[in-house]
C-alpha positions as CSV (number, residue, x, y, z in Angstrom):
1,M,11.3,-20.9,43.8
2,Q,11.4,-24.8,43.8
3,S,7.8,-25.1,44.8
4,V,6.6,-22.9,42.0
5,F,9.3,-22.7,39.3
6,S,8.8,-24.8,36.2
7,E,11.8,-25.7,34.0
8,Q,9.4,-26.3,31.1
9,L,8.0,-22.8,31.4
10,A,11.5,-21.3,31.4
11,K,12.3,-23.1,28.2
12,Q,9.1,-21.9,26.6
13,F,9.9,-18.3,27.5
14,E,13.5,-18.6,26.3
15,R,12.2,-19.5,22.9
16,I,10.1,-16.3,23.0
17,F,12.5,-13.7,24.5
18,Y,15.6,-15.1,22.8
19,A,13.8,-16.1,19.6
20,R,16.3,-17.1,16.9
21,S,13.8,-16.5,14.2
22,I,10.6,-14.4,13.9
23,A,7.8,-14.6,11.4
24,V,5.5,-11.6,10.9
25,V,2.1,-12.8,9.6
26,G,0.2,-10.0,7.9
27,A,3.2,-8.2,6.4
28,S,2.6,-6.9,2.9
29,T,4.4,-4.9,0.3
30,D,2.5,-1.8,1.5
31,E,5.0,-0.3,3.8
32,R,2.3,1.6,5.7
33,K,0.7,-1.5,7.0
34,M,1.4,-2.5,10.5
35,G,2.9,-5.9,9.6
36,S,5.3,-4.3,7.2
37,R,6.4,-1.8,9.8
38,W,7.1,-4.6,12.2
39,V,9.4,-6.3,9.7
40,A,11.2,-3.0,9.0
41,G,11.5,-2.3,12.8
42,L,13.2,-5.7,13.4
43,I,15.7,-5.1,10.6
44,L,16.5,-1.5,11.6
45,A,16.8,-2.5,15.3
46,G,19.5,-5.0,14.4
47,Y,17.5,-8.1,15.5
48,K,20.1,-11.0,15.6
49,G,17.9,-13.7,14.1
50,A,16.1,-14.5,10.9
51,V,13.0,-12.5,9.9
52,Y,10.3,-14.1,7.8
53,P,7.4,-11.9,6.4
54,V,4.2,-13.9,5.7
55,N,1.4,-12.9,3.3
56,P,-0.7,-14.9,0.8
57,S,0.2,-12.4,-1.9
58,G,3.9,-13.2,-1.6
59,G,6.4,-10.7,-3.0
60,E,9.3,-9.0,-1.2
61,I,9.6,-6.6,1.7
62,S,12.8,-4.8,2.7
63,G,14.8,-7.2,0.6
64,L,13.2,-10.3,2.3
65,K,11.1,-12.9,0.5
66,V,7.4,-12.9,1.6
67,Y,6.1,-16.5,2.2
68,P,2.5,-17.2,1.4
69,R,2.0,-19.3,4.6
70,L,3.8,-19.8,7.8
71,T,4.2,-23.5,6.9
72,D,6.1,-22.5,3.7
73,I,9.0,-21.1,5.7
74,P,11.9,-23.5,5.2
75,G,13.6,-23.1,8.6
76,P,12.4,-23.3,12.2
77,V,10.4,-20.4,13.7
78,D,10.5,-19.6,17.3
79,L,8.2,-16.6,17.5
80,V,5.3,-15.4,15.4
81,I,3.9,-11.9,15.4
82,S,0.2,-11.8,14.2
83,C,-1.0,-8.7,12.5
84,I,-4.0,-10.3,10.7
85,P,-7.7,-9.7,11.2
86,R,-9.3,-11.6,14.0
87,T,-11.4,-13.7,11.6
88,H,-8.3,-15.6,10.4
89,V,-6.5,-16.3,13.7
90,L,-7.8,-19.9,14.3
91,G,-6.4,-21.1,10.9
92,L,-3.1,-19.4,11.7
93,L,-2.9,-21.3,15.0
94,D,-3.3,-24.6,13.1
95,D,-0.3,-23.5,11.0
96,C,1.6,-22.6,14.2
97,A,1.1,-26.1,15.6
98,A,2.2,-27.7,12.3
99,K,5.3,-25.5,12.3
100,Q,6.1,-26.3,15.9
101,I,6.7,-22.7,16.9
102,G,7.6,-21.6,20.4
103,G,5.1,-18.7,20.8
104,I,2.8,-16.3,19.0
105,S,2.3,-12.7,19.9
106,F,-1.1,-11.3,18.9
107,F,-1.2,-7.6,18.0
108,T,-4.6,-8.6,16.7
109,A,-7.4,-7.4,19.0
110,G,-11.1,-7.7,19.2
111,F,-11.7,-10.7,21.5
112,R,-12.6,-10.9,25.2
113,E,-12.2,-7.1,25.7
114,T,-15.2,-6.5,23.4
115,G,-17.5,-8.3,25.9
116,E,-19.2,-10.2,22.9
117,A,-19.9,-13.9,23.5
118,E,-18.7,-14.9,20.1
119,W,-15.3,-13.4,20.4
120,I,-14.9,-14.6,24.0
121,R,-15.4,-18.1,22.7
122,V,-12.9,-17.5,19.9
123,E,-10.3,-16.4,22.5
124,E,-11.0,-19.5,24.6
125,E,-10.5,-21.7,21.5
126,M,-7.2,-19.9,20.7
127,A,-5.9,-21.0,24.1
128,R,-7.2,-24.5,23.6
129,R,-5.4,-24.8,20.2
130,A,-2.2,-23.4,21.7
131,R,-2.2,-26.1,24.4
132,S,-2.9,-28.9,22.0
133,G,-0.3,-27.5,19.6
134,G,2.5,-27.2,22.2
135,F,3.1,-23.5,21.9
136,R,2.3,-20.4,23.9
137,I,0.2,-17.2,23.2
138,I,1.2,-13.7,24.2
139,G,-2.0,-11.6,24.3
140,P,-4.1,-11.3,22.3
141,N,-4.7,-7.5,22.1
142,C,-1.1,-6.5,23.0
143,M,2.2,-5.1,21.7
144,G,4.2,-8.2,22.6
145,I,7.7,-8.4,24.0
146,T,11.1,-6.8,23.7
147,C,14.5,-8.2,24.7
148,P,17.3,-5.7,24.1
149,E,20.0,-8.3,24.6
150,Q,18.5,-10.2,21.6
151,G,17.9,-7.0,19.6
152,I,14.1,-7.5,19.7
153,P,12.5,-4.0,19.7
154,F,9.1,-3.2,21.3
155,G,6.4,-3.2,18.7
156,P,7.0,-1.9,15.1
157,S,9.9,0.3,16.2
158,P,13.6,0.6,15.1
159,L,14.6,1.5,18.7
160,V,16.1,-0.9,21.2
161,N,16.4,-0.1,24.8
162,K,19.7,-0.4,26.7
163,A,20.1,-3.9,28.0
164,G,20.0,-4.2,31.7
165,S,18.4,-6.0,34.6
166,A,14.9,-4.3,35.0
167,A,11.9,-6.2,33.7
168,F,8.4,-4.7,33.2
169,V,5.2,-6.7,32.5
170,S,2.1,-4.7,31.6
171,Q,-1.5,-5.5,30.7
172,S,-1.4,-2.1,28.8
173,G,0.6,-1.9,25.7
174,G,0.6,1.9,26.0
175,H,2.1,1.8,29.5
176,A,4.6,-0.7,28.4
177,G,5.6,1.5,25.5
178,K,5.8,4.6,27.6
179,L,8.0,2.8,30.2
180,G,10.2,1.7,27.4
181,T,10.5,5.3,26.2
182,I,11.3,6.6,29.7
183,S,13.9,3.9,30.0
184,L,15.5,5.1,26.8
185,T,15.8,8.7,28.0
186,R,16.7,7.9,31.6
187,L,18.9,4.9,30.8
188,I,17.1,2.3,32.8
189,G,18.5,-0.9,31.5
190,L,15.9,-3.5,30.5
191,S,16.2,-7.3,30.6
192,K,12.7,-8.0,29.3
193,L,9.6,-6.0,28.6
194,A,6.2,-7.5,27.9
195,S,2.8,-6.2,26.9
196,I,0.5,-9.1,27.8
197,G,-3.0,-7.9,26.9
198,N,-5.9,-10.3,27.5
199,C,-3.7,-13.2,28.7
200,C,-5.8,-16.0,27.1
201,D,-2.9,-18.4,27.6
202,L,0.2,-17.0,29.3
203,G,-0.9,-15.0,32.4
204,S,0.8,-12.5,34.6
205,A,1.8,-15.3,37.1
206,D,3.6,-17.1,34.2
207,Y,5.7,-14.0,33.3
208,L,6.5,-13.3,36.9
209,E,7.5,-16.9,37.6
210,Y,9.9,-16.8,34.6
211,L,11.4,-13.4,35.6
212,A,11.9,-14.5,39.2
213,W,14.1,-17.3,37.9
214,D,15.7,-15.3,35.0
215,P,19.4,-14.6,35.9
216,K,19.4,-11.5,33.6
217,T,16.6,-9.9,35.7
218,S,17.2,-8.3,39.2
219,M,13.9,-6.4,39.6
220,V,10.4,-6.7,38.2
221,G,7.8,-4.0,37.6
222,M,4.2,-4.9,36.8
223,Y,1.2,-3.0,35.6
224,L,-2.0,-5.1,36.3
225,E,-5.6,-4.3,35.7
226,G,-7.4,-7.5,36.8
227,P,-5.5,-10.7,36.1
228,R,-7.7,-13.8,35.9
229,D,-4.8,-15.8,37.5
230,S,-4.7,-13.6,40.6
231,A,-4.7,-16.5,43.1
232,R,-1.7,-18.1,41.5
233,L,-0.1,-14.7,40.9
234,M,0.0,-14.0,44.6
235,K,1.5,-17.4,45.4
236,V,4.2,-16.8,42.8
237,M,4.7,-13.2,43.9
238,G,5.3,-14.4,47.5
239,M,8.1,-16.6,46.2
240,A,9.5,-14.1,43.8
241,T,9.9,-11.3,46.4
242,R,12.3,-13.6,48.3
243,R,14.7,-13.4,45.3
244,K,14.2,-9.9,43.9
245,P,12.0,-6.8,44.4
246,V,8.6,-6.7,42.7
247,F,6.9,-3.3,42.2
248,V,3.3,-3.4,41.2
249,W,1.1,-0.6,39.8
250,K,-2.6,-1.7,40.0
251,G,-4.8,0.0,37.5
252,G,-8.6,0.3,37.9
253,R,-8.6,1.3,41.5
254,T,-11.5,3.6,41.1
255,V,-15.0,3.0,39.7
256,A,-14.2,4.8,36.4
257,G,-10.8,3.1,36.2
258,A,-12.2,-0.3,36.7
259,R,-14.9,0.3,34.1
260,A,-12.2,1.3,31.6
261,A,-10.0,-1.7,32.5
262,T,-12.9,-4.1,31.8
263,S,-13.3,-2.5,28.3
264,H,-9.5,-2.4,27.8
265,T,-8.4,-6.0,28.5
266,G,-11.6,-7.7,29.8
267,A,-10.1,-7.4,33.3
268,L,-12.0,-8.5,36.4
269,A,-12.6,-5.9,39.1
270,A,-11.5,-6.2,42.7
271,S,-11.4,-3.6,45.5
272,A,-8.4,-1.5,45.9
273,G,-8.1,-2.4,49.6
274,V,-8.1,-6.1,48.8
275,W,-5.3,-5.7,46.2
276,S,-3.2,-3.5,48.5
277,G,-3.5,-6.1,51.3
278,A,-2.7,-9.0,49.1
279,L,0.4,-7.2,47.6
280,R,1.7,-6.4,51.1
281,Q,1.2,-10.0,52.2
282,A,3.1,-11.2,49.1
283,G,6.0,-8.9,49.9
284,A,5.5,-6.7,46.8
285,V,5.7,-2.9,46.9
286,E,2.7,-1.0,45.4
287,V,3.4,2.1,43.3
288,S,0.8,4.6,42.2
289,G,1.7,5.4,38.6
290,L,4.1,5.2,35.7
291,D,6.5,7.9,36.9
292,E,6.8,6.3,40.3
293,M,7.4,3.0,38.7
294,A,10.2,4.4,36.5
295,D,11.7,6.3,39.4
296,T,11.8,3.2,41.6
297,L,13.3,1.0,38.9
298,L,15.9,3.7,38.2
299,L,16.9,4.0,41.8
300,Y,17.1,0.3,42.5
301,Q,19.3,-0.1,39.3
302,S,21.7,2.5,40.8
303,V,21.7,1.7,44.5
304,G,20.4,-1.9,44.9
305,R,19.1,-2.8,48.4
306,L,18.9,-0.1,51.0
307,E,19.3,-1.7,54.4
308,R,19.1,1.9,55.7
309,A,18.1,5.1,53.9
310,N,19.4,8.0,56.0
311,L,19.8,10.8,53.5
312,G,22.5,13.5,53.5
313,I,21.2,16.5,51.4
314,I,23.3,19.2,49.7
315,C,21.4,22.3,48.6
316,G,22.0,25.8,47.5
317,L,24.6,25.2,44.8
318,T,24.1,28.9,43.9
319,D,21.3,30.6,45.8
320,G,18.0,29.7,47.5
321,G,19.6,27.0,49.6
322,G,17.6,27.7,52.7
323,G,14.2,27.2,51.0
324,E,15.6,24.1,49.2
325,A,16.7,22.7,52.5
326,V,13.3,23.1,54.1
327,L,11.5,21.7,51.0
328,S,13.9,18.7,51.0
329,G,13.5,17.9,54.7
330,D,9.7,18.1,54.4
331,A,9.6,15.8,51.3
332,C,11.7,13.2,53.0
333,A,9.8,13.3,56.3
334,A,6.5,12.8,54.3
335,Q,7.9,9.5,53.1
336,G,9.5,8.4,56.3
337,I,13.0,9.0,55.0
338,E,15.4,10.0,57.8
339,V,17.4,13.2,57.4
340,T,19.3,12.9,60.7
341,P,21.3,15.9,62.0
342,F,25.0,15.8,61.4
343,T,27.3,15.0,64.2
344,D,29.2,17.8,65.9
345,K,32.4,16.8,64.1
346,T,30.7,17.1,60.7
347,R,29.2,20.4,61.6
348,R,32.5,21.8,62.7
349,E,34.1,20.8,59.4
350,L,31.3,22.3,57.4
351,L,31.5,25.5,59.5
352,G,35.2,25.8,58.8
353,L,34.6,25.2,55.1
354,L,31.4,27.2,54.4
355,G,31.2,29.7,57.2
356,Q,28.3,30.5,59.5
357,V,26.6,33.5,57.9
358,G,23.9,32.5,55.4
359,S,24.7,28.8,55.8
360,V,22.5,25.8,56.9
361,L,24.8,23.2,58.4
362,V,22.4,20.8,60.1
363,N,21.4,18.5,57.2
364,P,20.3,19.5,54.7
365,V,23.4,21.6,54.2
366,D,23.4,24.9,52.2
367,V,26.6,25.6,50.2
368,S,25.4,28.8,48.6
369,Q,28.0,30.8,50.4
370,R,30.6,29.1,48.2
371,T,28.8,29.5,44.9
372,G,30.9,28.2,42.0
373,N,33.8,27.1,44.3
374,L,34.5,23.7,42.9
375,Q,37.0,22.7,45.6
376,A,34.5,23.7,48.4
377,F,31.7,21.8,46.6
378,D,33.8,18.6,46.3
379,R,35.0,18.9,49.9
380,T,31.4,19.3,51.1
381,I,30.3,16.1,49.4
382,G,33.3,14.3,51.0
383,I,32.4,15.6,54.5
384,V,28.7,14.6,54.1
385,A,29.8,11.2,52.7
386,A,32.1,10.6,55.8
387,E,29.1,11.2,58.1
388,P,28.4,7.9,59.8
389,N,24.7,8.5,59.8
390,V,24.4,9.1,56.1
391,D,23.7,6.2,53.7
392,L,22.7,8.1,50.6
393,I,23.6,11.6,49.3
394,A,21.2,13.8,47.4
395,V,22.4,16.9,45.5
396,Y,19.7,19.4,44.8
397,E,20.3,21.4,41.6
398,N,18.4,24.4,40.3
399,M,19.5,24.5,36.7
400,D,18.0,27.9,35.9
401,I,19.9,29.6,38.7
402,L,23.1,27.6,38.1
403,L,23.2,28.5,34.4
404,G,22.2,32.1,35.1
405,F,24.7,32.7,37.8
406,I,27.8,30.6,37.0
407,G,27.2,29.5,33.4
408,R,27.3,26.1,31.6
409,P,31.1,25.4,31.8
410,T,31.2,25.7,35.6
411,T,27.9,23.8,35.9
412,D,29.4,21.0,33.9
413,L,32.5,20.9,36.1
414,M,30.3,20.7,39.2
415,N,28.4,17.8,37.7
416,E,31.6,16.0,36.9
417,I,32.3,16.1,40.6
418,V,28.9,14.7,41.3
419,S,29.5,12.0,38.7
420,K,32.7,10.8,40.4
421,A,31.4,11.2,43.9
422,R,30.2,7.6,44.5
423,Q,33.4,6.0,43.4
424,K,35.5,8.6,45.2
425,Y,33.6,8.6,48.5
426,G,31.9,5.2,48.5
427,K,28.3,6.2,49.0
428,P,25.4,6.3,46.4
429,V,24.5,9.7,45.0
430,V,21.2,10.9,43.5
431,V,20.4,14.3,41.9
432,V,17.3,16.4,42.0
433,S,17.0,18.7,39.0
434,H,13.7,20.5,38.4
435,P,12.5,21.3,34.8
436,G,12.7,25.0,34.0
437,A,13.5,27.6,31.5
438,F,16.8,26.1,30.5
439,E,15.3,22.8,29.7
440,K,17.5,21.8,26.8
441,D,20.6,22.3,28.9
442,R,19.1,20.6,31.9
443,V,18.2,17.5,29.8
444,D,21.7,17.4,28.4
445,V,23.2,17.6,31.9
446,E,20.8,14.9,33.1
447,S,21.9,12.7,30.2
448,K,25.5,13.0,31.2
449,L,24.7,12.2,34.8
450,S,22.6,9.2,33.8
451,E,25.5,7.9,31.6
452,A,27.7,8.1,34.8
453,G,25.1,6.0,36.7
454,I,23.7,8.9,38.7
455,P,19.9,8.7,38.9
456,V,18.2,12.1,38.3
457,F,14.7,13.0,39.6
458,P,12.6,16.0,38.6
459,S,11.6,16.8,42.2
460,M,12.6,15.9,45.8
461,D,9.1,14.5,46.3
462,R,9.7,11.9,43.6
463,A,13.2,11.1,44.7
464,A,12.0,10.6,48.3
465,K,9.1,8.3,47.2
466,A,11.5,6.1,45.1
467,I,13.9,5.8,48.1
468,A,10.9,4.9,50.3
469,N,9.8,2.2,47.9
470,V,13.2,0.6,47.7
471,R,13.5,0.8,51.5
472,Q,10.1,-0.7,51.9
473,H,11.0,-3.7,49.8
474,C,14.1,-4.3,52.0
475,R,12.1,-4.0,55.2
476,M,9.5,-6.5,54.0
477,N,12.0,-8.9,52.6
478,P,15.0,-8.8,55.0
479,G,16.1,-12.4,54.2
480,Q,16.1,-11.9,50.4
481,V,18.8,-13.8,48.6
482,A,20.5,-12.6,45.4
483,G,18.5,-13.5,42.4
């Protein structure tokens, strides 16, 4: 990244993501107001730094003194969160310069995205004042940032994600928030998350440049509508993908979507084909939605690079294994994932263990003839893991049938075997578990598998697509160095 990376930019982002103090401008004694909820969220989330509410009326919020102006705060301020009306933002930026802050995040909206000339000019003036004042702007029209390691939650929330190595940058605050929620339930560890809005100052390329350098980040996901810094973004992306994977979901690919994107963040339109070609040339992997983004980040978190992606599939933990085997093979083939036949040696071992009648032994393997036999199930995983042509093991579970036929205690014991399989047999394991009638139990089982580092997908189609995305990154970037 030497030709792109800026040490100054890194220092600016460090003051934002690792802010030692945060001022919330627009907080009030009315706890229903957004600014007050932001203050409460920081406190309840366990933010590690100092929190300073700011409101001309003064008073006290959540046991904290409310300062009339930003410049009245006695100590240094790294990050400001603005929840004030747009008519007052320029005066606030003058105070930010006087206070020598690091950055300001504007929840405040109503600028370029309105299409009104007056507010476009105001947004441009905001960027000019930030440059002259020596600080950076996040947004406006955004939910801002989260850094779990620092205890900074996303938005006015008391919830903090599990700290990890996945970063997500989004022009949509809603998509950023939803990815954060999915990450909470599926235990995707986040290093940084940013809702970047209109990008009047810091643009998508700036965030990516920092995250490509950031030693706490090993993969980057991005939701983009129409960044105005697209030329620089592609240059930075081409450098970033040499260090770590970059997965991009491009919004506004249709006429209706592009129209909505323009109204949403003032995004500029470009054809879907142009975007897809530019992303491929930059070495980034394009994904088609929020679920696919989450699936792909989850898989990369678990397995890392996949130099090969030959899949060994185990189906029929109770019944219906034949149909599951066909479905699994088709889903993988559709994504170019190899499900290579087992060697004769492996088939002989499976035959001796499972028997011929009612069994599928070619890959996928159907274990339904040994339903509930924990030893046979464990041994099957070991035989498949020992197969030289298998790089990744998938276990297909039908929770409704499992719970109905063998009950929760035996189901839990089977999943304990799955949880320990990677460490025991030395190959990554994923689980496919469809939603169904026993959803509460299924979610509980998924949670336990997630805690053990086993990624769980709601369908074989989604698992196969995530595997294909990780594999595509490795094919496009064979010389990638650790980042």
